[in-house]
C-alpha positions, 0 to 999 in steps of 0.5 A: 175494920169494924163499924159503930152502929146504931140498932134500927128501931132499937131502944137505947135500953137494948143498946145499953144491954149489948154493952153490958151483955156483949163483953164490953163493960169491964167495970163493976159497980165498985169501980174495980176493973176485971178481965172476963175469961175469953178464949185466946181464940177469940179477939174483941173487935174495937169499938164494937159491943159484943163482936169478937173475931174467932179463929175457924178454919184458918179464917177470922170470923166476926161473931156476936158473943153475948150473954142472955143475962148476967144475973147468976145465982151461982158462986163461982169465985173466978167469975165476974158476974156470980151472985155476990158481985156488985155488978150491973145486971141486965137481961135480954128477952129471947125475941129482943136478943134474936132481933138484935142479932138479926139487924147485925147479921143483915148489916154484914157486921157478924157471921154467927152468935155465941150465946151463953148466960148467967144461971137465973132460976135454975139450970133448966129455966135459963136453958129455956131462955137460951133455946128460945133465942135460938128457936126465934133465929131458926124458926121465925127469921129462918137464919141458917148460919153458925150458932154456939149455945152454952149448955147450963150446969146441970141441964136436963137431958131434954133441954140438952137435946133441943140445944142439940137440935138448934146449934152447930156447937155447944159448950159447958165449961168444966173450969177445973180438971178434978172435983176437988179443984172445982170445989175450991173455985166453984163450991155450988157446982158438982163436977160429975152431975152438973158438968161431966154428965152433960157432956156425956149426954152430948156424946150419946146424941152425937153418936145417934146423930153424927150428921148434926152438931157439926162444929162439935162439943168444946169446954174450957178450963180456968188455969191456976186458980185452984192449985191445979198442975199442968199434969192435972190439966192434961190429964183431964184433957186427954180424958175429955178427948179419948172418952167424950170425944171433945172437939177442943179444950180451951185454957184460960189463964186466971185473973183475979176479979173484982178484988177476990184473989184466989191465987196470983195471976197465972202467967200467959206463957203457962196458958201458951205452953198448955196449948202447945202440949194439947196440940202434941196430944192431938196432932203429933202423936205424943202420949200424955206420959211422954210430955216433959213434966217436972216433978211438980207436974209443971211444964217447962216454961223456958222452951216449948214442950216439943223442944223440951221432949227432944232435947231429953232424948238425944239418943233418938236423934238425928232423924234422917229426913229422907228415911224417917216415917211420918210419926218421927218427923213429927218429933223433930222441932221445926216439922209439923203435921203439914210439913211432914206430909210435904216431906213424904210427898216429895220423897216419892220423887227422889232424895231432899238434898238441900236446906233450901228444899226443906224450907220450901216444904215448910220446915223451920230449919233454924229449929230443925237442923240440930235434929236432922241428917240430910241425905246422910250429912249432919249440917247443924253447927256441932258446938251450937248443937251441944250448947242446945242440948246442954239446956236440958242436961247438966253437963257444960256444952264442951263436955256433952258428948251426943250419942251420934258423935260417939256412934253415927248409927246409934240414933238409927238403931234406937229408932228402929228398935222403938219402931219394932217394939211399938 
């Protein structure tokens, strides 16, 4: 449970700054409410300015998430603090913010710092203030815990290198999947020079010093503000993972801010489907071209992308639990990387023969059963299986003939052919 607190020997001014710059001030001077884009992995702690619970390694960790300043000279149209907004402005001095953080840390209220900033006086001047705050923590206070520093758009290599030395994680938000999309929502940013080039510099530093920046580099894209499709976003996501070694890409559903409407609000479900597809790319062995995009580049909203892919390929199922390799177990809805690992380990002891065993191994049997053979037996209700497949096909359930009902060996032969081809 989070506690309210008063900073020791801190002025009211510092407490007010923490409220303004710690993410809890959600009303601009015109009285309009806005919702700052926060990662779904971070949830604000009630009653505690700037404290967010972040997901990390299966745990929830309290972080102080703060801006060094909300003064900004950029004109990002999705952002509540851009230069045209009637927002209340404030700035922390680096030593003031470092002291504030350490007081909270010593009281056990926060376990790390996520420090960002508006761009005031140019990218390097803004970066200098962020870095100076981190230097106070590392050198003056001897703080050795978690620090995540934001890289400013267009930040020079020297300042990137210093942030790299001080931080456990760095990030620069790409915000849009292409230069054309970015120009619609952040006209003062250059996609390649201001955003991609700093990412490439971080990658070069990581290659030279792999022991540093242990939490890696991450980024975020705003979903739906610039007419982007899911295919646009995930194409760039795949490139970021493959070419820049990005640790993680986050997605933030667009919400209009301060009365400026660039597009209708993006559904939270769309954001959720992007995360599911992202996991398929990172952990399930899917390739971008395998994702079940519609003609307009959107992912299906009525079901998760893994289920949609499976229903689109009835010729590949059912998969025999006791013989399928890991890569095909991972294609079965209801089986994830950990349950696939447990299945393979359990098979060394003998065949899996019951649904209870599958449940004990972490399989979501309700989802997996229509796609599995268990020791040669198809245990799903066949009428229900036909109805499930009909969700992705035009035939009525009673008319849909599944491949293994025509030829029980069809799926096994197809899988064997695909494995040989790969």
